[in-house]
N, CA, C and O of each residue as an XYZ file, in Angstrom:
556
protein
N     -11.659     -0.069    -14.761
C     -12.724      0.914    -14.732
C     -13.131      1.163    -13.273
O     -13.254      0.234    -12.476
N     -13.329      2.397    -12.965
C     -13.706      2.783    -11.603
C     -15.126      2.328    -11.271
O     -16.015      2.286    -12.122
N     -15.290      1.993    -10.007
C     -16.597      1.564     -9.515
C     -17.116      2.585     -8.505
O     -16.412      3.524     -8.130
N     -18.340      2.387     -8.080
C     -18.898      3.251     -7.043
C     -18.072      3.141     -5.753
O     -17.910      4.128     -5.036
N     -17.553      1.946     -5.461
C     -16.706      1.765     -4.273
C     -15.417      2.581     -4.399
O     -14.938      3.143     -3.413
N     -14.856      2.645     -5.608
C     -13.677      3.486     -5.836
C     -14.006      4.952     -5.557
O     -13.226      5.671     -4.934
N     -15.166      5.372     -6.028
C     -15.595      6.748     -5.786
C     -15.739      7.046     -4.303
O     -15.349      8.115     -3.834
N     -16.294      6.104     -3.579
C     -16.439      6.282     -2.129
C     -15.075      6.370     -1.443
O     -14.883      7.172     -0.529
N     -14.144      5.551     -1.887
C     -12.812      5.576     -1.292
C     -12.078      6.879     -1.618
O     -11.384      7.426     -0.761
N     -12.221      7.370     -2.823
C     -11.621      8.674     -3.185
C     -12.175      9.766     -2.275
O     -11.421     10.597     -1.770
N     -13.486      9.764     -2.068
C     -14.088     10.777     -1.193
C     -13.608     10.630      0.248
O     -13.430     11.628      0.946
N     -13.400      9.405      0.695
C     -12.881      9.174      2.045
C     -11.442      9.704      2.159
O     -11.091     10.331      3.158
N     -10.629      9.457      1.157
C      -9.260      9.996      1.159
C      -9.283     11.521      1.179
O      -8.485     12.154      1.870
N     -10.202     12.099      0.417
C     -10.327     13.556      0.414
C     -10.761     14.062      1.786
O     -10.235     15.058      2.282
N     -11.710     13.379      2.389
C     -12.178     13.757      3.722
C     -11.018     13.711      4.725
O     -10.887     14.599      5.568
N     -10.194     12.694      4.632
C      -9.032     12.591      5.523
C      -8.073     13.759      5.301
O      -7.507     14.287      6.258
N      -7.892     14.160      4.059
C      -7.000     15.283      3.744
C      -7.485     16.586      4.358
O      -6.689     17.497      4.583
N      -8.771     16.686      4.630
C      -9.340     17.917      5.188
C      -9.166     18.001      6.707
O      -9.382     19.061      7.293
N      -8.781     16.901      7.344
C      -8.564     16.900      8.787
C      -7.497     17.956      9.106
O      -6.487     18.053      8.409
N      -7.725     18.737     10.152
C      -6.916     19.935     10.426
C      -5.424     19.654     10.597
O      -4.594     20.375     10.044
N      -5.079     18.626     11.349
C      -3.658     18.341     11.556
C      -2.993     17.922     10.254
O      -1.884     18.365      9.955
N      -3.654     17.078      9.480
C      -3.088     16.670      8.195
C      -3.010     17.862      7.252
O      -2.038     17.993      6.508
N      -3.998     18.718      7.268
C      -3.974     19.905      6.415
C      -2.761     20.786      6.748
O      -2.068     21.255      5.846
N      -2.509     21.007      8.035
C      -1.348     21.809      8.450
C      -0.037     21.119      8.072
O       0.916     21.764      7.635
N      -0.008     19.815      8.247
C       1.197     19.058      7.895
C       1.469     19.126      6.397
O       2.615     19.290      5.979
N       0.425     19.002      5.595
C       0.578     19.090      4.147
C       1.064     20.477      3.738
O       1.909     20.606      2.852
N       0.532     21.510      4.381
C       0.976     22.870      4.068
C       2.468     23.019      4.367
O       3.216     23.580      3.566
N       2.891     22.516      5.517
C       4.302     22.584      5.877
C       5.160     21.889      4.818
O       6.145     22.455      4.344
N       4.786     20.675      4.452
C       5.604     19.894      3.522
C       5.634     20.477      2.115
O       6.677     20.458      1.461
N       4.524     20.983      1.650
C       4.462     21.482      0.278
C       5.007     22.907      0.165
O       5.757     23.207     -0.765
N       4.642     23.781      1.091
C       4.963     25.194      0.930
C       6.055     25.719      1.856
O       6.897     26.511      1.431
N       6.052     25.292      3.107
C       6.943     25.906      4.094
C       8.317     25.254      4.173
O       9.306     25.956      4.382
N       8.410     23.966      4.016
C       9.667     23.244      4.177
C      10.411     23.234      2.849
O      10.011     22.554      1.904
N      11.489     23.992      2.790
C      12.258     24.149      1.556
C      13.748     23.877      1.812
O      14.563     24.792      1.693
N      14.112     22.653      2.156
C      15.522     22.380      2.438
C      16.382     22.526      1.188
O      15.958     22.202      0.079
N      17.590     23.019      1.394
C      18.528     23.183      0.278
C      19.598     22.088      0.278
O      20.267     21.866     -0.731
N      19.752     21.412      1.406
C      20.758     20.359      1.525
C      20.155     19.156      2.233
O      19.101     19.248      2.864
N      20.849     18.018      2.116
C      20.402     16.815      2.817
C      20.426     17.036      4.324
O      19.579     16.506      5.043
N      21.391     17.814      4.804
C      21.453     18.083      6.244
C      20.248     18.887      6.718
O      19.723     18.625      7.800
N      19.804     19.853      5.934
C      18.600     20.620      6.285
C      17.376     19.710      6.289
O      16.502     19.844      7.146
N      17.313     18.797      5.344
C      16.196     17.869      5.302
C      16.222     16.949      6.529
O      15.181     16.688      7.132
N      17.385     16.469      6.888
C      17.502     15.539      8.020
C      17.152     16.180      9.358
O      16.743     15.482     10.285
N      17.307     17.491      9.470
C      16.890     18.163     10.703
C      15.416     17.878     10.968
O      15.006     17.738     12.120
N      14.634     17.793      9.923
C      13.202     17.496     10.049
C      12.932     15.993      9.989
O      12.198     15.459     10.820
N      13.518     15.318      9.018
C      13.161     13.914      8.794
C      13.658     12.975      9.883
O      13.139     11.867     10.020
N      14.650     13.393     10.659
C      15.222     12.484     11.670
C      14.980     12.894     13.115
O      15.283     12.124     14.026
N      14.451     14.066     13.345
C      14.220     14.519     14.724
C      12.826     14.094     15.168
O      11.872     14.868     15.083
N      12.719     12.852     15.643
C      11.408     12.275     15.929
C      10.634     13.003     17.022
O       9.435     12.768     17.175
N      11.274     13.870     17.776
C      10.571     14.596     18.822
C       9.999     15.925     18.382
O       9.313     16.592     19.156
N      10.270     16.319     17.155
C       9.842     17.646     16.721
C       8.468     17.633     16.058
O       8.029     16.619     15.516
N       7.814     18.762     16.114
C       6.511     18.937     15.458
C       6.658     18.768     13.945
O       5.787     18.192     13.293
N       7.756     19.269     13.393
C       7.960     19.173     11.951
C       8.200     17.729     11.515
O       7.791     17.340     10.421
N       8.854     16.936     12.354
C       9.036     15.531     12.031
C       7.690     14.813     12.026
O       7.451     13.940     11.191
N       6.823     15.176     12.943
C       5.481     14.581     12.957
C       4.752     14.908     11.655
O       4.061     14.056     11.096
N       4.904     16.129     11.177
C       4.292     16.511      9.897
C       4.896     15.695      8.761
O       4.179     15.206      7.887
N       6.218     15.551      8.779
C       6.924     14.759      7.764
C       6.364     13.337      7.717
O       5.990     12.846      6.652
N       6.308     12.685      8.865
C       5.850     11.303      8.935
C       4.383     11.170      8.537
O       4.004     10.214      7.860
N       3.558     12.130      8.958
C       2.135     12.061      8.651
C       1.890     12.184      7.152
O       1.114     11.413      6.586
N       2.536     13.130      6.515
C       2.308     13.359      5.084
C       2.882     12.219      4.245
O       2.203     11.698      3.360
N       4.117     11.833      4.516
C       4.706     10.723      3.764
C       3.881      9.455      3.984
O       3.605      8.724      3.032
N       3.493      9.194      5.212
C       2.688      8.005      5.509
C       1.332      8.027      4.821
O       0.877      7.006      4.305
N       0.685      9.185      4.812
C      -0.624      9.303      4.159
C      -0.518      8.970      2.665
O      -1.291      8.165      2.146
N       0.449      9.597      1.983
C       0.553      9.394      0.547
C       1.056      7.997      0.204
O       0.693      7.452     -0.839
N       1.877      7.414      1.056
C       2.309      6.035      0.828
C       1.132      5.065      0.991
O       1.007      4.104      0.232
N       0.280      5.320      1.972
C      -0.911      4.499      2.169
C      -1.811      4.595      0.925
O      -2.294      3.578      0.425
N      -2.026      5.795      0.441
C      -2.892      5.982     -0.726
C      -2.306      5.294     -1.953
O      -3.034      4.638     -2.698
N      -1.000      5.432     -2.173
C      -0.365      4.770     -3.316
C      -0.488      3.254     -3.191
O      -0.713      2.564     -4.185
N      -0.344      2.741     -1.988
C      -0.469      1.305     -1.760
C      -1.866      0.802     -2.115
O      -2.009     -0.282     -2.680
N      -2.889      1.577     -1.788
C      -4.256      1.190     -2.150
C      -4.388      1.008     -3.658
O      -5.043      0.076     -4.123
N      -3.765      1.899     -4.413
C      -3.811      1.797     -5.874
C      -3.020      0.579     -6.341
O      -3.512     -0.217     -7.140
N      -1.802      0.438     -5.842
C      -0.938     -0.654     -6.293
C      -1.500     -2.028     -5.960
O      -1.243     -2.986     -6.689
N      -2.254     -2.144     -4.883
C      -2.820     -3.431     -4.471
C      -4.191     -3.699     -5.078
O      -4.806     -4.728     -4.797
N      -4.676     -2.767     -5.920
C      -5.935     -2.992     -6.607
C      -7.179     -2.594     -5.838
O      -8.293     -2.894     -6.267
N      -7.008     -1.923     -4.707
C      -8.168     -1.507     -3.920
C      -8.784     -0.216     -4.442
O      -9.887      0.154     -4.040
N      -8.082      0.468     -5.331
C      -8.542      1.763     -5.829
C      -8.115      1.918     -7.279
O      -6.957      1.685     -7.626
N      -9.050      2.309     -8.109
C      -8.783      2.496     -9.532
C      -7.682      3.544     -9.747
O      -7.808      4.668     -9.262
N      -6.606      3.194    -10.465
C      -5.493      4.128    -10.644
C      -5.874      5.393    -11.413
O      -5.426      6.485    -11.064
N      -6.686      5.258    -12.440
C      -7.061      6.447    -13.217
C      -7.857      7.426    -12.363
O      -7.618      8.633    -12.405
N      -8.796      6.905    -11.596
C      -9.592      7.770    -10.726
C      -8.696      8.437     -9.689
O      -8.817      9.637     -9.443
N      -7.804      7.670     -9.087
C      -6.888      8.231     -8.091
C      -6.021      9.328     -8.696
O      -5.899     10.409     -8.120
N      -5.424      9.062     -9.840
C      -4.491     10.016    -10.443
C      -5.187     11.239    -11.038
O      -4.540     12.249    -11.313
N      -6.502     11.151    -11.237
C      -7.255     12.328    -11.694
C      -7.180     13.478    -10.702
O      -7.243     14.641    -11.101
N      -7.044     13.171     -9.408
C      -7.153     14.248     -8.418
C      -6.185     14.124     -7.245
O      -6.367     14.791     -6.227
N      -5.168     13.290     -7.370
C      -4.275     13.071     -6.238
C      -2.806     13.093     -6.655
O      -2.128     12.067     -6.603
N      -2.327     14.239     -7.061
C      -0.933     14.368     -7.468
C       0.003     14.825     -6.363
O       1.219     14.840     -6.553
N      -0.537     15.193     -5.222
C       0.308     15.768     -4.176
C       1.373     14.794     -3.667
O       2.490     15.215     -3.364
N       1.055     13.525     -3.570
C       2.050     12.550     -3.134
C       3.212     12.473     -4.105
O       4.363     12.314     -3.699
N       2.910     12.585     -5.379
C       3.951     12.588     -6.410
C       4.776     13.864     -6.306
O       5.989     13.834     -6.514
N       4.139     14.975     -5.991
C       4.870     16.226     -5.751
C       5.834     16.064     -4.578
O       6.992     16.469     -4.674
N       5.375     15.481     -3.481
C       6.234     15.269     -2.310
C       7.429     14.399     -2.703
O       8.565     14.686     -2.327
N       7.167     13.354     -3.451
C       8.247     12.478     -3.907
C       9.236     13.271     -4.769
O      10.446     13.194     -4.556
N       8.734     14.015     -5.719
C       9.612     14.799     -6.604
C      10.423     15.818     -5.810
O      11.598     16.043     -6.101
N       9.814     16.418     -4.835
C      10.464     17.477     -4.061
C      11.603     16.948     -3.191
O      12.604     17.639     -3.007
N      11.467     15.740     -2.656
C      12.436     15.256     -1.683
C      13.263     14.048     -2.118
O      14.282     13.755     -1.494
N      12.858     13.345     -3.161
C      13.570     12.116     -3.523
C      15.043     12.347     -3.843
O      15.886     11.537     -3.457
N      15.367     13.419     -4.530
C      16.767     13.631     -4.930
C      17.712     13.677     -3.730
O      18.892     13.353     -3.866
N      17.215     14.073     -2.565
C      18.032     14.069     -1.350
C      18.329     12.634     -0.903
O      19.364     12.371     -0.291
N      17.436     11.731     -1.204
C      17.538     10.357     -0.712
C      18.181      9.400     -1.705
O      18.477      8.259     -1.350
N      18.400      9.829     -2.913
C      18.866      8.916     -3.959
C      20.151      8.195     -3.563
O      20.249      6.981     -3.741
N      21.118      8.899     -3.040
C      22.382      8.266     -2.669
C      22.224      7.357     -1.454
O      22.761      6.250     -1.431
N      21.488      7.820     -0.444
C      21.317      6.984      0.743
C      20.505      5.724      0.433
O      20.685      4.699      1.091
N      19.618      5.789     -0.559
C      18.868      4.600     -0.980
C      19.820      3.528     -1.494
O      19.666      2.347     -1.183
N      20.803      3.948     -2.281
C      21.776      3.000     -2.820
C      22.549      2.326     -1.691
O      22.817      1.125     -1.740
N      22.900      3.099     -0.690
C      23.692      2.584      0.420
C      22.861      1.697      1.351
O      23.325      0.642      1.783
N      21.647      2.120      1.654
C      20.848      1.414      2.656
C      19.935      0.336      2.070
O      19.572     -0.617      2.760
N      19.572      0.487      0.816
C      18.603     -0.419      0.219
C      17.171     -0.129      0.632
O      16.266     -0.896      0.305
N      16.952      0.984      1.357
C      15.608      1.369      1.802
C      15.124      2.548      0.957
O      15.531      3.686      1.190
N      14.266      2.282     -0.012
C      13.820      3.368     -0.889
C      12.900      4.362     -0.190
O      12.079      3.993      0.651
N      13.055      5.618     -0.554
C      12.187      6.688     -0.077
C      10.859      6.582     -0.812
O      10.828      6.504     -2.041
N       9.763      6.579     -0.060
C       8.410      6.531     -0.625
C       8.300      5.454     -1.714
O       7.976      5.748     -2.865
N       8.574      4.219     -1.331
C       8.647      3.126     -2.293
C       7.337      2.873     -3.032
O       7.361      2.491     -4.202
N       6.197      3.077     -2.377
C       4.914      2.859     -3.058
C       4.657      3.958     -4.090
O       4.148      3.696     -5.180
N       5.009      5.170     -3.735
C       4.847      6.277     -4.678
C       5.779      6.093     -5.861
O       5.391      6.331     -7.005
N       7.014      5.667     -5.590
C       7.965      5.394     -6.677
C       7.421      4.310     -7.608
O       7.530      4.429     -8.828
N       6.839      3.260     -7.042
C       6.260      2.184     -7.853
C       5.090      2.693     -8.684
O       4.924      2.287     -9.834
N       4.286      3.571     -8.115
C       3.155      4.172     -8.830
C       3.670      4.946    -10.046
O       3.101      4.862    -11.135
N       4.740      5.690     -9.846
C       5.339      6.481    -10.931
C       5.871      5.561    -12.024
O       5.699      5.844    -13.209
N       6.507      4.480    -11.640
C       7.046      3.531    -12.631
C       5.930      2.807    -13.389
O       6.067      2.534    -14.582
N       4.840      2.498    -12.709
C       3.797      1.660    -13.294
C       2.809      2.412    -14.189
O       2.332      1.861    -15.180
N       2.506      3.642    -13.853
C       1.445      4.369    -14.561
C       2.004      5.592    -15.291
O       2.550      6.495    -14.658
N       1.871      5.624    -16.612
C       2.398      6.751    -17.387
C       1.866      8.116    -16.937
O       2.598      9.105    -16.985
N       0.622      8.183    -16.507
C       0.073      9.455    -16.024
C       0.840      9.923    -14.798
O       1.125     11.113    -14.662
N       1.177      9.004    -13.908
C       1.949      9.357    -12.713
C       3.363      9.787    -13.098
O       3.906     10.734    -12.529
N       3.954      9.091    -14.062
C       5.301      9.459    -14.518
C       5.301     10.857    -15.125
O       6.234     11.631    -14.917
N       4.257     11.171    -15.870
C       4.158     12.500    -16.487
C       4.001     13.580    -15.408
O       4.616     14.643    -15.495
N       3.184     13.304    -14.403
C       3.052     14.242    -13.283
C       4.405     14.457    -12.600
O       4.794     15.590    -12.315
N       5.111     13.363    -12.343
C       6.418     13.433    -11.693
C       7.381     14.287    -12.502
O       8.063     15.149    -11.948
N       7.440     14.055    -13.796
C       8.318     14.839    -14.666
C       7.959     16.326    -14.613
O       8.839     17.184    -14.547
N       6.678     16.612    -14.641
C       6.233     18.010    -14.575
C       6.601     18.661    -13.248
O       7.038     19.811    -13.227
N       6.433     17.948    -12.149
C       6.815     18.488    -10.841
C       8.320     18.702    -10.763
O       8.772     19.712    -10.223
N       9.106     17.764    -11.295
C      10.553     17.935    -11.274
C      10.958     19.194    -12.054
O      11.821     19.954    -11.614
N      10.336     19.400    -13.196
C      10.631     20.607    -13.995
C      10.259     21.867    -13.221
O      11.041     22.815    -13.144
N       9.055     21.865    -12.647
C       8.598     23.067    -11.951
C       9.428     23.353    -10.694
O       9.526     24.502    -10.262
N      10.022     22.310    -10.112
C      10.873     22.498     -8.942
C      12.332     22.790     -9.332
O      13.181     23.002     -8.466
N      12.607     22.800    -10.626
C      13.958     23.068    -11.093
C      14.919     21.914    -10.878
O      16.123     22.118    -10.730
N      14.381     20.697    -10.860
C      15.221     19.519    -10.579
C      15.662     18.796    -11.838
O      16.439     17.844    -11.765
N      15.174     19.237    -12.998
C      15.603     18.652    -14.273
C      15.846     19.772    -15.257
O      15.389     20.902    -15.082
N      16.573     19.427    -16.289
C      16.807     20.387    -17.372
C      15.612     20.335    -18.317
O      15.051     19.270    -18.573
N      15.241     21.480    -18.818
C      14.078     21.536    -19.724
C      14.431     21.076    -21.101
O      13.575     21.060    -21.985
């Protein structure tokens, strides 16, 4: 059950999302960055000197931090999942590019978000819905 402290933490996460640089980075990742191949994705995900790579790292890092708070018990999962599906969207949008390299490297993409999806049925349902809307699964 959510507590007042959980509510305060949710509001703090929301406040962080409103920060201008993070807001621009989130816009890039959700709406502007539409890679069609792993090579197109790697142009952004691996070029550490680029502005777009900074956006990539900031957004993935933000949502991984938030998922970790839930997984470690610092934040009520139901309260978090009521209003924070964007990290799951990011995972759904980009994970399929990383699936093969994960097998080879043993380094999972967005491992905390993946764990959140496995652990909580609401998160799994969100993930499935995002995959459908992105055309990544058969209906």
